[in-house]
C-alpha positions in Angstrom: -107.3 -37.0 -29.6 -107.2 -40.3 -27.9 -109.4 -41.5 -25.1 -108.8 -40.2 -21.5 -107.1 -43.5 -20.5 -104.4 -43.1 -23.2 -104.3 -39.3 -23.6 -101.0 -38.0 -22.4 -102.6 -34.9 -21.1 -104.6 -36.8 -18.6 -102.1 -37.0 -15.8 -102.3 -36.8 -12.0 -101.3 -33.1 -12.4 -104.7 -32.5 -14.1 -106.5 -33.8 -11.0 -104.2 -31.8 -8.7 -105.0 -28.6 -10.7 -108.7 -29.3 -10.5 -108.4 -29.8 -6.7 -106.5 -26.5 -6.4 -109.3 -24.7 -8.3 -111.9 -26.2 -6.0 -110.0 -25.3 -2.9 -109.5 -21.8 -4.2 -113.3 -21.5 -4.3 -113.7 -22.8 -0.8 -114.3 -26.5 -1.4 -112.4 -29.0 0.7 -112.1 -32.8 0.8 -114.1 -34.3 3.6 -112.2 -34.9 6.8 -111.6 -38.5 7.7 -109.1 -41.2 7.3 -106.9 -41.8 4.4 -109.2 -44.4 2.9 -112.0 -41.8 2.7 -109.7 -39.5 0.7 -108.8 -42.4 -1.6 -112.5 -43.2 -2.2 -113.4 -39.5 -2.9 -110.4 -39.1 -5.3 -111.4 -42.3 -7.1 -114.8 -40.8 -7.7 -113.2 -37.5 -8.8 -111.1 -39.5 -11.3 -114.2 -41.0 -12.9 -116.0 -37.7 -13.1 -112.9 -35.9 -14.5 -112.6 -38.6 -17.2 -116.2 -38.0 -18.2 -115.6 -34.2 -18.3 -112.5 -34.7 -20.4 -114.4 -36.9 -22.9 -117.2 -34.3 -23.1 -114.8 -31.5 -23.8 -113.1 -33.6 -26.4 -116.5 -34.4 -28.1 -116.6 -38.0 -27.1 -119.8 -38.1 -25.1 -121.5 -41.3 -24.4 
């Protein structure tokens, strides 16, 4: 397995799937302007990369 930045499985669809699961459980992105959503999704990307690395056994 490569790292999350070169792993072909780490696609925007992965983040979309995670968002769908969270919304299914009642979580929503904060209301606000587009830049708020972009900031939140950038943080989600970082956390998701850390989660992927943990699942792949590449913890820091």
